[in-house]
N, C-alpha and C positions, 0 to 999 in steps of 0.2 A: 165082571166086567166093572172096570174103574170108570168109564166114561159112557156118555150118552150113546145109544145106538145108533142114532142118526139125527141130523138137524135140518130142518127146513127154514131157510131165512126168506121172509117176505116182507116187502116194503109195503108200508100202508096204503090205502087208496088216495087217488087225488084228494086236494083239498079245496074248501070254499074260500074265496078271498082273491084280492088283486095278484097279478103276476108280475115279474120282473123287479123281485125284491128279495132280500134276505129273510128266510123263514126257517129259524133253528127251535128256539125255544117257544114261539107264539103257539098258543094253543088253539089253532083252527080245527073246524069240524071237517068232516069228510063228505065226498060225493060218494054215496054208496053204490057198489056194483049192482047192476041189474040181475035179475034172477037167472038169466042164461049165463052171463059171465060168471056168477058165485057159483053156479052149479059145475061149470067147466073148471073153476078154480079148484073147487072141493075134490073133483077128481085127480087134478094133479098132486094135491097135498097128501090125500090118503089119509089114513087113521093115525091119530096121534095119541099120546099119554099125557103130555104136558104143554101149556101153551106161556110163552113168556113175552109179556108186553112191556111197554114204559108207561110212566105216568103220564104221556102226552095224550090228549083226547084223540087225536088221529090214529095212535096205536090203537087204542082202547075200543074206539068205535068201529074200526076195521075188524078186530077180531068178532065184535058183537054182530056185525052184519054176516059172518061167515057162521056163527053160532044160528042165527037166524034161518040161514040158508040150509042148516042140517049138520054143521060139524059138531061133533061130540067133543067136549073138552073136559077131561075127568079132573085136570088139575090145572090151576093157572098161578103164574107167579109175576110179580112186578119188579122190574129191575132199573133203577134210576140211572146206573152207570152205563145204560144202553141208550140214553138220551141222545138228541141231535145236538150238533154243535150248539153253543150258545154265542150269538153274535153281537151281544151286548146292546149298545147304543144303535147298531146297525139293524136291530130287528125291525122288520116289516117296513124297511127304508128303500125307496127306489133307486136302483143302480144307476140310472142317469142323474138323478139329483146328487147323490153321493159322489159320483164322477166330476160333477161340475163345481160342489160346494164344499168337499170334505179334504183336508190336505192328506188325510191318512189313507185315502182309498187307494190310490195308484200305488204307493209303496207297499200297501198289503200285498198286491199280487206280485210283487217282486218274489216272494217268498210265501205263499198262502198255506203252507204246512205248519211254519214256525211263527209267522206274524200274528199277532193277536189283535182282534177287532176291538175298538174302544170298549171297555167293560166287558169284553167277553172272554173266549178262550180260544186256543190254538187248535187246528187239527190234528196236531201232533199229541196233545193231549187227549183229544177224543180217540185217537189210535190206541193209545195205551190204555185207557180206562175201559175201551170196549173189549180189548183183548183180555184184560184182567178179570173182566165180569165173565166172559165166555169161558175162560179157565175155570173160574170157581163154580159156574153153574153146570158145566160138563161133568165134572166131578160130583157135583150133589146129585144130579140128575142120572147118575149111572143106570144103564140099561133101558133108558126110556126114549121114545120118540118125541122129538120138541120141535114144536112149532114156534119161531120167533117173529113176532109181527113188529116191526121196527123202522128204523130210519136209514136214509141213503148213505150218510157217513159212517155211521158203525158198522153198517152191513159192508160197505167198501173195505173198512178196515179189516173185518173179520175174513172176507175173501182174500185179500192181499196177504195177511199175515200167514194163513194157512198154506200158501204157496211160497212161504219164505221171502215175502216182499216187505217193501216199506211203506211210510205213510206217504212219501212222494209219490210211489206207484199207484196207490190206492186213489188218488185223485184223479187218475185217468181212467178209471173205472165208470161206466155207465150203469146204473141200477134202475130199472123201470118198476113204476108202480104195478103192484099186485102181480109180480113176476117172480113165482117162487123158485128159489135156488137150492138145491140138495146138497148137504153136506155129509153124507154117510161116512162111517168108520165103526168100529174101535182100533183099526191098526194105527198105533201109535209109534212116531218116529222117536229116536233117543232123545231128541230135542224136548219131548213133550207135546210137539205140534201135531194135530191130526193128520194123517195122509188122506187128505179128500179128494173124491171125484166130484169136482163142481160141474154141474149143468150147464148146458150152452145157454140158458137163459141169464146166466150171470153175465153175459156178454164182454168177456174179459178181453181187454186190448182195445174196446171200442172206446172213441173219443167221447167227452160229455157233449150234449147236444143241446145248446141254448134254445129256449122254447119249448122244451118238453119237460120242465121240472126235474131236472136231473141231478141237482145238487151242486154243491161247492165243486168248481171244476179246477184244473190246474192252471188256468189263465183267465183274464177277466172277461165276464160276457159282454156282448156288444152293448152300448148304451141304451138301444133300442130293443134288446131281447127280451122275451117275457118268459117268466116261470122259471129259469135256470137257477134260482137260488135253493138251497138245502131245505128239504121239508121231512 
């Protein structure tokens, strides 16, 4: 086998801190799941061979909370290229204040895939680096059952790429916190992309929902929206 046996993608737990702002590289702590929720989550995840986290605190703490609930993690890896989008000077800045005072804010929403937040990176770059990291890890972890505890942006990228989609399409996906998404294979297409059976928990085609912490969306959040920034 030249690829991982199966991938389970899991967005980290909700985080502590104000809502209604951009949260990409900000290193927030999590609100851990309670015992009942953690037990149900472990049942959905099943047995794994490798866990892949990012350097972000919310990724590492989510995995630690699952381990405390009983998840066995024989091996773990840390992958920087699966970090969330870097929003640069907009990190932890409130949407409503940016909308009123930053001349770059509204032009950004004309093309949120390719436009770059001041001092940050584009979502197009996030898409490309996440896919490259997945391909590299998938080959390195041949035969393994992999759990990736990560972030909305890169997870959207992987789900969309696996279905031959683009970065523009990825921003139309909703990825909920602590909702595991299964990517089983090893059936590979000629393109090298995995033929994936994506679970319904991926909510493909659902619009981003401001107010639920759903990540960078295809359009600007309402000035009064809470928690729709990428985490």
